[in-house]
MISE-312223 format. One line per field, with one value per residue: x, y, z of N, C-alpha, C in turn; residue in one letter; chain. Coordinates in Angstrom, 3 decimals. Example, Ala and Ser with C-alpha at 12.3 -4.5 7.8 and 13.67 -1.06 7.14 Angstrom:
! residues 2
nx	[13.190, 12.850] $
ny	[-5.690, -2.250] $
nz	[7.800, 7.080] $
cax	[12.300, 13.670] $
cay	[-4.500, -1.060] $
caz	[7.800, 7.140] $
cx	[13.200, 12.900] $
cy	[-3.300, 0.030] $
cz	[7.800, 7.870] $
aa	[A, S] $
ch	[A, A] $
//
This chain:
! residues 250
nx	[143.191, 144.768, 146.221, 147.770, 149.327, 151.813, 152.809, 156.139, 157.717, 159.061, 157.137, 155.654, 155.309, 152.640, 151.137, 149.201, 148.803, 147.606, 147.388, 145.002, 144.905, 143.567, 143.090, 141.878, 139.171, 135.582, 134.194, 133.246, 133.986, 134.537, 135.032, 136.643, 138.905, 138.605, 136.823, 136.066, 134.411, 131.212, 129.698, 129.992, 128.645, 128.895, 127.823, 125.918, 125.847, 128.283, 130.161, 129.747, 130.647, 133.323, 134.154, 133.819, 135.848, 138.061, 137.444, 137.980, 140.630, 140.884, 140.564, 138.092, 135.094, 135.867, 135.924, 134.256, 134.274, 132.211, 133.442, 134.359, 136.118, 137.348, 138.644, 138.297, 139.043, 138.289, 137.745, 137.359, 136.776, 134.918, 132.512, 129.438, 129.722, 128.133, 127.214, 128.384, 130.444, 130.831, 133.865, 137.410, 139.593, 140.702, 141.229, 142.425, 142.574, 141.855, 142.071, 141.942, 140.215, 139.483, 140.767, 139.949, 140.238, 138.944, 140.234, 141.158, 143.264, 143.596, 145.666, 146.481, 147.317, 148.982, 149.207, 151.036, 152.037, 155.225, 155.013, 153.089, 150.402, 148.468, 146.749, 146.161, 144.527, 144.583, 142.689, 143.907, 143.299, 143.756, 142.213, 141.710, 144.362, 145.128, 143.392, 144.248, 144.084, 146.004, 147.461, 145.387, 144.582, 146.912, 147.153, 144.772, 145.164, 147.286, 145.991, 144.013, 145.561, 146.887, 149.540, 152.670, 152.904, 155.292, 155.188, 154.953, 154.723, 153.233, 153.158, 150.849, 149.997, 149.243, 148.024, 150.606, 153.260, 153.679, 151.299, 149.228, 147.413, 146.618, 144.822, 145.636, 144.312, 144.366, 147.086, 147.495, 145.923, 147.492, 149.942, 149.203, 148.818, 151.267, 154.310, 156.355, 155.227, 155.368, 157.392, 156.309, 154.946, 155.000, 155.355, 152.973, 152.762, 150.358, 147.480, 147.973, 149.622, 148.373, 148.117, 149.290, 151.532, 151.057, 152.620, 151.528, 152.670, 154.944, 153.702, 152.252, 154.366, 155.566, 153.505, 153.253, 155.755, 155.599, 153.642, 154.994, 155.713, 158.262, 159.306, 158.889, 157.631, 157.422, 155.527, 155.412, 154.477, 152.594, 149.203, 147.849, 149.513, 149.610, 147.539, 147.006, 147.175, 146.061, 143.136, 142.113, 140.813, 141.294, 142.371, 140.449, 137.874, 134.651, 135.116, 136.522, 137.307, 140.093, 141.513, 143.023, 144.150, 144.396, 145.256, 145.311, 146.732, 145.868] $
ny	[-3.967, -2.681, -4.369, -3.909, -4.708, -3.059, -2.544, -3.249, -1.635, 0.276, 2.387, 5.383, 8.415, 9.274, 7.032, 4.909, 2.073, -1.020, -4.141, -5.996, -7.923, -10.681, -9.514, -7.127, -6.489, -6.975, -9.315, -12.754, -16.198, -18.397, -16.274, -14.493, -11.767, -9.404, -9.657, -8.890, -9.698, -9.769, -11.869, -14.358, -15.510, -14.316, -12.249, -9.595, -6.870, -6.937, -7.181, -4.731, -3.010, -3.781, -3.001, -0.308, 0.299, -0.034, 1.883, 4.298, 4.945, 5.393, 7.274, 7.229, 5.239, 1.835, 0.453, -2.121, -5.302, -7.732, -10.653, -13.251, -15.267, -15.091, -13.558, -10.856, -7.479, -4.291, -0.961, 1.139, 3.822, 4.471, 3.469, 3.269, 4.214, 3.336, 0.766, -2.584, -4.102, -6.839, -8.643, -9.396, -7.872, -4.518, -1.161, 2.245, 5.768, 7.861, 10.279, 9.354, 7.225, 4.064, 1.037, -2.388, -5.792, -8.887, -11.587, -14.982, -16.893, -16.887, -14.952, -11.608, -8.989, -6.019, -3.095, -0.423, 2.525, 3.996, 6.706, 7.470, 7.743, 5.854, 3.131, -0.264, -3.435, -6.959, -9.911, -12.931, -16.011, -19.538, -20.072, -17.551, -16.760, -18.749, -18.157, -15.719, -13.259, -11.458, -10.679, -9.554, -7.428, -5.792, -5.217, -3.752, -1.559, -0.324, 0.268, 2.108, 4.190, 4.983, 4.841, 3.169, 2.237, 2.113, -0.404, -1.572, -4.325, -5.734, -8.577, -9.945, -11.701, -15.196, -18.561, -20.848, -22.620, -25.112, -26.024, -25.803, -27.865, -29.352, -30.730, -32.731, -31.536, -28.828, -28.241, -28.829, -26.830, -24.577, -25.306, -25.731, -23.178, -21.967, -23.404, -22.964, -22.904, -25.361, -25.519, -24.533, -26.451, -29.160, -32.666, -34.340, -36.575, -38.691, -40.883, -42.745, -40.780, -38.413, -35.816, -32.426, -29.946, -26.567, -23.488, -20.506, -17.965, -18.114, -18.754, -16.389, -14.526, -15.452, -14.954, -12.184, -11.272, -12.168, -10.444, -8.116, -6.905, -6.505, -5.621, -6.763, -7.246, -8.347, -11.287, -14.783, -14.934, -16.967, -17.721, -20.000, -21.277, -19.625, -19.205, -17.386, -14.891, -14.784, -15.382, -18.484, -20.258, -22.848, -24.072, -23.753, -23.917, -22.551, -19.232, -16.004, -12.965, -11.159, -8.009, -6.501, -3.328, -0.281, 3.069, 6.397, 9.144, 12.573] $
nz	[116.569, 113.762, 110.970, 108.534, 105.379, 103.760, 100.514, 99.479, 97.312, 94.554, 93.981, 92.552, 94.552, 94.751, 94.493, 96.311, 98.395, 99.834, 101.628, 103.285, 106.343, 108.267, 110.682, 113.105, 112.996, 113.588, 113.223, 113.987, 114.978, 112.275, 110.650, 111.950, 112.039, 110.639, 108.310, 105.012, 103.037, 101.631, 100.828, 101.874, 103.973, 106.443, 109.227, 108.124, 109.296, 110.708, 108.656, 107.408, 109.431, 109.508, 106.963, 107.283, 109.081, 107.407, 105.475, 106.727, 106.324, 103.683, 100.577, 99.398, 98.965, 98.371, 95.056, 94.697, 93.083, 91.350, 91.518, 89.317, 88.820, 86.329, 83.336, 82.906, 82.699, 84.208, 83.448, 85.794, 86.063, 84.208, 85.058, 86.937, 90.219, 92.283, 92.004, 91.956, 89.413, 87.099, 87.011, 87.145, 87.483, 87.930, 86.882, 87.033, 86.286, 87.716, 90.293, 93.663, 93.292, 94.346, 93.606, 94.008, 95.141, 96.410, 98.307, 99.276, 99.257, 96.467, 94.223, 94.806, 92.660, 92.410, 90.416, 88.876, 87.029, 86.102, 85.891, 87.613, 86.894, 86.634, 88.162, 89.175, 89.889, 90.220, 90.471, 90.822, 90.426, 89.681, 87.402, 86.234, 85.702, 83.864, 81.793, 80.940, 82.397, 83.327, 81.008, 79.481, 81.099, 81.257, 78.556, 78.036, 79.686, 78.348, 75.919, 76.696, 77.543, 75.332, 74.950, 75.629, 78.549, 81.240, 83.401, 86.759, 89.106, 92.050, 94.041, 96.162, 99.294, 98.961, 98.396, 98.992, 97.150, 98.333, 99.182, 97.359, 95.816, 92.739, 89.903, 86.959, 84.858, 85.381, 85.240, 82.507, 81.365, 81.624, 80.394, 77.757, 76.926, 77.358, 77.201, 78.964, 81.424, 82.621, 84.493, 86.813, 88.164, 90.385, 90.876, 92.943, 95.590, 95.193, 94.786, 91.865, 90.912, 90.068, 90.833, 91.324, 92.645, 92.519, 91.668, 92.245, 92.393, 90.723, 88.294, 87.886, 87.679, 85.313, 83.466, 83.712, 82.770, 80.121, 79.304, 79.210, 81.585, 83.649, 86.012, 88.991, 92.180, 95.649, 96.628, 97.539, 100.170, 102.160, 102.407, 103.296, 105.183, 107.388, 109.626, 111.661, 110.600, 108.042, 106.049, 104.550, 101.984, 101.003, 103.250, 105.298, 104.236, 104.081, 104.682, 105.662, 103.777, 102.479, 101.401, 98.542, 97.766, 95.877, 94.916, 93.455, 94.956, 95.682] $
cax	[144.424, 144.903, 147.389, 147.885, 150.598, 152.093, 153.746, 157.516, 158.063, 159.427, 156.041, 155.661, 154.791, 151.188, 150.490, 148.989, 148.315, 147.726, 146.710, 144.502, 144.982, 142.311, 143.078, 141.478, 137.752, 134.600, 133.544, 133.586, 133.977, 135.420, 135.280, 137.439, 137.962, 138.378, 136.293, 135.525, 133.540, 129.792, 129.045, 130.520, 127.812, 129.133, 126.768, 126.056, 126.289, 129.698, 130.911, 129.654, 131.535, 134.694, 134.440, 133.910, 137.204, 138.945, 137.093, 138.526, 141.979, 140.837, 140.014, 136.728, 134.653, 136.469, 135.060, 134.222, 133.857, 131.622, 134.510, 133.808, 137.248, 137.527, 139.783, 137.782, 139.432, 137.291, 138.181, 136.275, 136.439, 133.792, 131.352, 128.691, 130.385, 127.191, 126.885, 129.534, 130.383, 131.507, 135.241, 138.428, 140.676, 140.215, 142.275, 141.890, 143.447, 141.236, 142.571, 141.049, 139.399, 140.135, 140.607, 139.995, 139.809, 138.850, 140.939, 141.414, 144.177, 143.946, 146.766, 146.224, 148.437, 148.822, 149.922, 151.073, 153.060, 156.292, 154.633, 152.087, 149.152, 147.556, 146.862, 145.259, 144.625, 144.116, 142.355, 144.510, 143.205, 144.351, 141.393, 141.994, 145.720, 145.150, 142.607, 144.917, 143.644, 147.127, 147.725, 144.273, 144.602, 148.036, 146.827, 143.741, 145.798, 148.007, 145.050, 143.326, 146.515, 147.366, 150.998, 153.178, 153.384, 156.217, 154.376, 155.524, 153.715, 153.507, 152.392, 150.472, 149.910, 148.377, 148.379, 151.963, 153.481, 153.712, 149.942, 148.219, 147.291, 145.714, 144.797, 146.325, 143.599, 144.847, 148.427, 147.377, 145.352, 148.599, 150.956, 148.682, 148.956, 152.678, 155.053, 157.223, 154.488, 155.663, 158.302, 155.551, 154.226, 155.812, 154.528, 152.566, 152.566, 148.939, 147.153, 148.164, 150.434, 147.502, 148.050, 150.469, 151.588, 151.215, 153.212, 150.806, 153.576, 155.751, 152.813, 151.969, 155.579, 155.726, 152.501, 153.588, 156.887, 155.080, 152.847, 155.878, 155.958, 159.437, 159.595, 157.926, 158.023, 156.568, 155.366, 155.981, 153.853, 151.569, 147.987, 147.469, 150.367, 149.627, 146.147, 146.874, 147.171, 145.371, 142.076, 142.487, 139.693, 141.772, 142.620, 139.310, 136.561, 133.954, 135.920, 136.444, 138.077, 140.972, 141.435, 144.137, 143.602, 145.375, 144.639, 146.160, 146.465, 145.866] $
cay	[-3.360, -2.900, -5.159, -3.785, -4.940, -2.001, -3.093, -2.771, -1.506, 1.668, 3.081, 6.840, 8.840, 9.460, 5.721, 4.379, 0.700, -1.854, -5.433, -6.246, -9.269, -11.030, -8.920, -5.739, -6.276, -7.344, -10.588, -13.825, -17.559, -18.648, -14.993, -13.631, -10.786, -8.348, -10.183, -7.838, -10.296, -9.708, -12.962, -15.621, -15.991, -13.569, -11.335, -8.367, -5.688, -7.061, -6.866, -3.280, -2.376, -4.046, -2.131, 1.063, 0.414, 0.163, 3.125, 5.472, 5.285, 5.488, 8.540, 7.020, 3.854, 0.975, 0.049, -3.579, -6.026, -9.066, -11.468, -14.486, -16.149, -15.018, -12.791, -9.573, -6.266, -3.223, 0.418, 1.514, 5.239, 4.596, 2.768, 3.843, 3.814, 2.858, -0.633, -3.389, -4.666, -8.125, -8.572, -9.911, -6.894, -3.152, -0.147, 3.606, 6.927, 8.930, 10.531, 8.968, 6.062, 2.925, -0.271, -3.390, -7.182, -9.714, -12.851, -15.857, -17.870, -16.378, -13.988, -10.208, -8.350, -4.576, -2.528, 1.025, 2.923, 4.802, 8.113, 7.732, 8.177, 4.722, 2.041, -1.367, -4.610, -8.181, -11.097, -13.972, -17.423, -20.306, -19.942, -16.267, -16.786, -19.598, -17.528, -14.522, -12.019, -10.523, -10.155, -8.699, -6.197, -4.967, -4.751, -2.703, -0.372, 0.319, 0.795, 3.299, 5.286, 5.391, 4.759, 1.899, 2.635, 1.241, -0.876, -2.460, -5.140, -6.268, -9.780, -10.048, -13.048, -16.171, -19.917, -21.117, -23.774, -26.367, -26.337, -25.637, -29.102, -29.262, -31.900, -32.652, -30.637, -27.472, -28.171, -28.780, -25.539, -23.633, -25.753, -25.530, -21.755, -21.601, -24.571, -22.555, -23.099, -26.670, -25.336, -24.095, -27.598, -30.246, -33.850, -34.530, -38.005, -38.986, -42.088, -42.691, -39.598, -37.562, -34.480, -31.581, -28.734, -25.437, -22.260, -19.348, -16.823, -18.299, -18.635, -14.963, -13.880, -15.843, -14.259, -10.755, -11.055, -12.330, -9.250, -6.963, -6.348, -7.199, -5.128, -7.505, -7.230, -9.124, -12.694, -15.784, -14.991, -18.008, -17.575, -21.304, -21.689, -18.624, -18.975, -16.251, -13.621, -14.811, -16.319, -19.417, -21.105, -24.222, -24.578, -23.678, -23.971, -21.274, -18.348, -14.596, -12.462, -10.009, -7.127, -5.750, -2.025, 0.667, 4.287, 7.549, 10.248, 13.900] $
caz	[116.062, 112.324, 110.592, 107.088, 104.703, 102.793, 99.526, 99.428, 95.894, 94.266, 93.304, 92.729, 95.836, 94.762, 94.432, 97.654, 98.298, 101.017, 101.652, 104.635, 106.881, 108.917, 112.014, 113.303, 112.768, 114.612, 112.927, 114.930, 114.451, 111.131, 109.975, 112.820, 112.571, 109.644, 107.056, 104.155, 102.030, 101.969, 100.104, 102.394, 105.069, 107.670, 109.654, 107.320, 110.051, 111.047, 107.441, 107.225, 110.404, 109.063, 105.810, 107.793, 109.626, 106.257, 104.777, 107.427, 105.855, 102.223, 100.101, 98.921, 99.087, 97.340, 93.947, 94.763, 91.894, 91.461, 90.949, 88.749, 88.488, 84.889, 82.819, 82.436, 83.414, 84.181, 83.618, 86.697, 85.924, 83.278, 85.592, 88.047, 91.454, 93.282, 91.787, 91.532, 88.073, 86.977, 86.539, 88.056, 87.542, 87.788, 86.794, 87.089, 86.141, 88.479, 91.646, 94.749, 92.953, 94.986, 92.980, 95.070, 94.938, 97.602, 98.120, 100.417, 98.638, 95.141, 94.276, 94.453, 91.971, 92.289, 89.278, 88.665, 86.062, 86.683, 85.865, 88.639, 86.262, 86.517, 89.119, 88.895, 90.755, 89.564, 91.261, 89.994, 90.753, 88.580, 86.190, 85.619, 85.160, 82.674, 80.731, 80.465, 83.042, 83.395, 79.669, 79.062, 81.890, 80.801, 77.208, 78.086, 80.268, 77.260, 74.929, 77.208, 77.706, 74.016, 74.960, 76.135, 79.874, 81.960, 84.526, 87.759, 89.771, 93.387, 94.306, 97.567, 99.851, 98.296, 98.776, 98.558, 96.284, 99.073, 99.635, 96.311, 95.046, 91.590, 89.049, 85.673, 83.951, 85.652, 84.652, 81.045, 80.975, 81.525, 79.443, 76.402, 76.606, 77.398, 77.667, 80.076, 82.668, 83.214, 85.621, 87.983, 88.708, 90.915, 91.164, 94.324, 95.818, 95.353, 94.022, 90.409, 90.576, 89.256, 91.414, 91.226, 93.457, 91.597, 92.209, 91.708, 92.275, 89.524, 87.135, 87.689, 87.176, 83.913, 82.667, 83.713, 81.872, 78.765, 79.009, 79.141, 82.912, 84.174, 87.364, 89.796, 93.585, 96.533, 96.331, 98.426, 101.494, 102.005, 103.206, 103.864, 106.289, 108.454, 110.024, 112.581, 109.884, 106.757, 105.686, 103.488, 101.582, 100.914, 104.603, 106.210, 103.593, 104.157, 105.528, 105.309, 102.638, 102.649, 100.236, 97.981, 97.361, 95.344, 94.403, 93.215, 95.865, 95.073] $
cx	[144.589, 146.247, 147.536, 149.261, 150.752, 153.120, 155.114, 157.945, 158.329, 158.357, 156.183, 154.959, 153.284, 150.423, 150.419, 148.359, 148.441, 147.018, 146.271, 144.815, 143.638, 142.129, 142.577, 140.013, 136.876, 133.918, 134.038, 133.562, 134.957, 135.771, 136.135, 138.679, 137.645, 137.957, 135.643, 134.587, 132.088, 129.006, 129.416, 129.751, 128.029, 127.937, 126.914, 126.436, 127.769, 130.567, 130.899, 130.580, 132.999, 135.077, 134.553, 135.289, 138.192, 138.706, 137.730, 139.905, 142.034, 140.247, 138.573, 136.364, 135.337, 135.448, 135.075, 133.712, 133.031, 132.580, 133.975, 134.892, 137.451, 138.713, 139.370, 138.273, 138.387, 137.975, 137.129, 135.933, 135.184, 132.517, 130.720, 129.275, 129.427, 126.856, 128.132, 129.350, 131.181, 132.919, 136.195, 139.691, 140.059, 141.405, 141.645, 142.980, 142.922, 141.808, 141.522, 140.138, 140.113, 139.775, 140.786, 139.614, 139.794, 139.494, 140.974, 142.158, 144.556, 144.947, 146.305, 147.472, 148.129, 149.708, 149.959, 152.108, 154.073, 155.940, 153.632, 150.776, 148.109, 147.825, 145.877, 145.476, 143.988, 143.838, 142.786, 144.409, 143.738, 143.542, 141.679, 143.377, 145.774, 144.426, 143.177, 144.510, 144.781, 147.365, 146.632, 144.286, 145.710, 147.752, 145.810, 144.278, 146.539, 147.083, 144.380, 144.272, 146.998, 148.876, 151.407, 153.765, 154.330, 155.562, 155.205, 154.398, 154.197, 152.572, 152.121, 150.441, 148.906, 148.778, 149.724, 152.120, 153.567, 152.313, 148.885, 148.193, 146.251, 145.790, 145.520, 145.637, 144.023, 146.232, 148.346, 146.817, 146.444, 149.594, 150.498, 148.833, 150.420, 153.460, 155.993, 156.558, 154.800, 156.548, 157.589, 154.762, 155.203, 154.910, 154.221, 152.255, 151.106, 148.642, 147.281, 148.973, 149.646, 147.425, 149.393, 150.375, 151.930, 151.748, 152.538, 151.724, 154.418, 154.901, 152.506, 153.182, 155.796, 154.757, 152.795, 154.724, 156.444, 154.283, 153.690, 156.168, 157.104, 159.862, 158.539, 158.452, 157.053, 156.547, 155.977, 155.354, 152.609, 150.388, 147.636, 148.234, 150.414, 148.194, 145.945, 146.708, 146.302, 144.195, 142.609, 141.314, 140.112, 141.956, 141.343, 137.950, 135.900, 134.655, 135.787, 137.289, 138.901, 140.918, 142.796, 143.591, 144.719, 144.653, 145.698, 145.760, 146.513, 147.245] $
cy	[-3.688, -3.558, -5.114, -4.240, -3.839, -2.536, -2.431, -2.773, -0.039, 2.423, 4.595, 7.241, 9.001, 8.154, 5.157, 2.984, -0.002, -3.174, -5.681, -7.682, -9.581, -10.316, -7.481, -5.449, -6.782, -8.671, -11.673, -15.177, -17.718, -17.363, -14.035, -13.113, -9.706, -8.967, -9.061, -8.379, -10.301, -10.855, -14.332, -16.141, -15.311, -12.665, -10.007, -7.129, -5.744, -6.723, -5.363, -2.542, -2.587, -3.143, -0.673, 1.314, 0.701, 1.511, 4.352, 5.864, 5.434, 6.830, 8.435, 5.564, 3.010, 0.588, -1.478, -4.174, -7.247, -10.010, -12.829, -15.475, -16.228, -14.160, -11.411, -8.410, -5.166, -1.876, 1.091, 2.991, 5.423, 3.965, 3.536, 3.327, 3.199, 1.382, -1.404, -3.880, -5.960, -7.926, -9.136, -9.067, -5.521, -2.217, 1.222, 4.628, 8.114, 9.070, 10.141, 7.802, 4.805, 1.628, -1.342, -4.769, -7.878, -11.069, -13.654, -17.079, -17.461, -15.229, -12.581, -9.593, -6.867, -4.074, -1.016, 1.323, 3.847, 6.283, 8.464, 8.232, 7.063, 3.732, 0.945, -2.507, -5.788, -9.243, -12.300, -15.337, -18.221, -20.168, -18.633, -16.207, -17.578, -18.951, -16.192, -13.223, -11.000, -9.876, -9.198, -7.368, -5.262, -4.402, -3.613, -1.422, 0.398, 0.951, 2.066, 4.487, 5.821, 5.381, 3.353, 2.149, 1.609, 0.865, -1.730, -3.190, -5.563, -7.444, -9.892, -11.480, -13.917, -17.560, -20.291, -22.423, -25.105, -26.837, -26.307, -26.865, -28.943, -30.552, -31.660, -31.688, -29.187, -27.282, -28.033, -27.450, -24.485, -24.032, -25.563, -24.080, -21.346, -22.774, -24.239, -22.806, -24.418, -26.536, -24.925, -25.231, -28.680, -31.439, -33.961, -36.002, -38.263, -40.270, -41.858, -41.470, -38.595, -36.129, -33.757, -30.467, -27.576, -24.212, -21.057, -18.156, -16.924, -18.174, -17.173, -14.224, -14.198, -15.069, -12.762, -10.462, -11.183, -11.111, -7.986, -6.290, -7.127, -6.722, -5.681, -7.625, -8.078, -10.591, -13.593, -15.878, -15.865, -17.815, -18.869, -21.608, -20.697, -18.287, -17.813, -14.940, -13.607, -15.783, -17.233, -20.335, -22.569, -24.842, -24.733, -23.856, -22.611, -20.374, -16.912, -14.242, -11.244, -9.181, -6.567, -4.471, -1.102, 1.873, 5.367, 8.655, 11.571, 14.521] $
cz	[114.592, 111.997, 109.078, 106.619, 103.654, 101.796, 99.589, 97.963, 95.589, 93.479, 93.490, 94.024, 95.897, 94.625, 95.841, 97.539, 99.637, 100.792, 103.084, 105.050, 107.537, 110.263, 112.026, 113.112, 113.896, 114.342, 113.870, 114.230, 113.313, 110.380, 110.803, 112.086, 111.530, 108.305, 106.266, 103.082, 102.472, 101.338, 100.661, 103.603, 106.400, 107.973, 108.920, 108.115, 110.435, 109.842, 107.197, 108.187, 110.017, 107.895, 106.242, 108.416, 108.502, 105.599, 105.415, 106.932, 104.339, 101.792, 99.644, 99.171, 98.008, 96.279, 93.853, 93.459, 92.282, 90.745, 90.517, 88.348, 86.974, 84.519, 82.323, 83.288, 83.224, 84.372, 84.495, 86.654, 85.075, 83.810, 86.743, 89.360, 92.473, 93.127, 91.342, 90.102, 88.037, 86.442, 87.567, 88.034, 87.345, 87.660, 86.664, 86.830, 86.961, 89.881, 92.680, 94.458, 93.430, 94.267, 94.052, 94.559, 96.291, 97.332, 99.424, 99.902, 97.224, 95.298, 93.912, 93.822, 91.833, 91.154, 89.364, 87.597, 86.735, 86.735, 86.957, 88.083, 86.189, 87.646, 88.734, 89.869, 90.037, 90.613, 90.427, 90.660, 89.572, 87.299, 85.471, 85.005, 83.859, 81.500, 80.264, 81.119, 83.132, 82.038, 79.209, 79.810, 81.428, 79.414, 77.233, 78.727, 79.176, 76.246, 75.414, 77.363, 76.368, 73.916, 75.368, 77.519, 80.479, 83.275, 85.468, 88.479, 91.153, 93.632, 95.801, 98.060, 99.101, 98.776, 98.158, 97.799, 97.013, 99.473, 98.536, 95.402, 93.946, 90.789, 87.730, 84.723, 84.148, 85.034, 83.132, 80.563, 80.813, 80.436, 78.003, 75.963, 76.503, 77.985, 78.822, 81.429, 83.348, 84.440, 86.909, 88.635, 89.154, 91.205, 92.653, 94.518, 96.175, 94.570, 92.520, 89.958, 89.725, 89.759, 91.312, 92.262, 92.528, 92.330, 91.548, 91.485, 91.003, 88.271, 86.840, 87.152, 85.700, 83.020, 82.600, 82.740, 80.417, 78.324, 78.960, 80.458, 83.545, 85.553, 88.308, 91.223, 94.403, 96.161, 97.382, 99.794, 101.409, 102.954, 103.942, 105.145, 107.446, 108.886, 110.975, 111.839, 108.638, 106.736, 104.581, 103.190, 101.526, 102.306, 105.402, 105.558, 103.646, 105.158, 105.042, 104.097, 103.055, 101.371, 99.851, 97.393, 96.881, 94.770, 94.172, 94.195, 95.126, 95.147] $
aa	[X, X, X, X, X, X, X, X, X, X, X, X, X, X, X, X, X, X, X, X, X, X, X, X, X, X, X, X, X, X, X, X, X, X, X, X, X, X, X, X, X, X, X, X, X, X, X, X, X, X, X, X, X, X, X, X, X, X, X, X, X, X, X, X, X, X, X, X, X, X, X, X, X, X, X, X, X, X, X, X, X, X, X, X, X, X, X, X, X, X, X, X, X, X, X, X, X, X, X, X, X, X, X, X, X, X, X, X, X, X, X, X, X, X, X, X, X, X, X, X, X, X, X, X, X, X, X, X, X, X, X, X, X, X, X, X, X, X, X, X, X, X, X, X, X, X, X, X, X, X, X, X, X, X, X, X, X, X, X, X, X, X, X, X, X, X, X, X, X, X, X, X, X, X, X, X, X, X, X, X, X, X, X, X, X, X, X, X, X, X, X, X, X, X, X, X, X, X, X, X, X, X, X, X, X, X, X, X, X, X, X, X, X, X, X, X, X, X, X, X, X, X, X, X, X, X, X, X, X, X, X, X, X, X, X, X, X, X, X, X, X, X, X, X, X, X, X, X, X, X] $
ch	[A, A, A, A, A, A, A, A, A, A, A, A, A, A, A, A, A, A, A, A, A, A, A, A, A, A, A, A, A, A, A, A, A, A, A, A, A, A, A, A, A, A, A, A, A, A, A, A, A, A, A, A, A, A, A, A, A, A, A, A, A, A, A, A, A, A, A, A, A, A, A, A, A, A, A, A, A, A, A, A, A, A, A, A, A, A, A, A, A, A, A, A, A, A, A, A, A, A, A, A, A, A, A, A, A, A, A, A, A, A, A, A, A, A, A, A, A, A, A, A, A, A, A, A, A, A, A, A, A, A, A, A, A, A, A, A, A, A, A, A, A, A, A, A, A, A, A, A, A, A, A, A, A, A, A, A, A, A, A, A, A, A, A, A, A, A, A, A, A, A, A, A, A, A, A, A, A, A, A, A, A, A, A, A, A, A, A, A, A, A, A, A, A, A, A, A, A, A, A, A, A, A, A, A, A, A, A, A, A, A, A, A, A, A, A, A, A, A, A, A, A, A, A, A, A, A, A, A, A, A, A, A, A, A, A, A, A, A, A, A, A, A, A, A, A, A, A, A, A, A] $
//
C-alpha cells in the first residue's frame, strides 16, 4: 500500500509534488520496504521494482542525482536525462521533468514559483546547508529566469532537533557564515559539553529567508523518531532512502 506525503502548501495547480515513505515496496530487512536508493546495498532488482512502483504515478522517469553532500544546483533541463549528474539540488522549467532527491535524515526542500513556471528540490544535509546550497539554488533559479521570481518552499521530513547530535565544528561552520545560526543549536549533555543538538528545520528556514524566500511551509516531521514510516541513517546505520519529487504538469 502506497504511503505518499503530499505537501500542504499553496502551490499553483500545475505544480505536482510528493514525498515517499518507507512503505509500499518489495525490499526486505533493513530496507523494508520502499527503498529507492540504488547505492545502499539493497538487492538491485528490488530497487528497480520499487522505482517502478513510483514511476507509475509520475509523468517521466525521475532525474536522479549523484548526491555528494555539497552545494551544487543543477538545471536538469540542460542535461542528458539518461545519465545522473553530480549535485545536491535540481530545478527545471520543463513540463513533465521530475526533479528528485534521495534522503534518510537529510532535509528535502521543494521549491516552486507563484507563476507555476519553475520547480526545484534541494538535498539539505548540514554540509550543504553550511556551504550555501539553498542560497546558490535560489540564485541560479533567478539567473536562469532573468527575473526575480516569487518562490515558496516546503520542508519535508528530516531528523528532528531532539535527535541530531553534532560537534562544535558543525556549529562553528554555521555561525561563521551567519551569527543568527546560534539559535539553532542547543547544548547536549555529553562529556566536556562538546556536543550540540542541531535544528535542521530552523537552519533551513534561516537560510531560505536570507535568500529571499519567506513563504515556507512544512517542517518538523522527524524521520529518526518514526521507524514505522521513515528510514533514518542516524537511527539505523545502513538503511534505505526515501525521495522528494516535484514536477510541472502539462
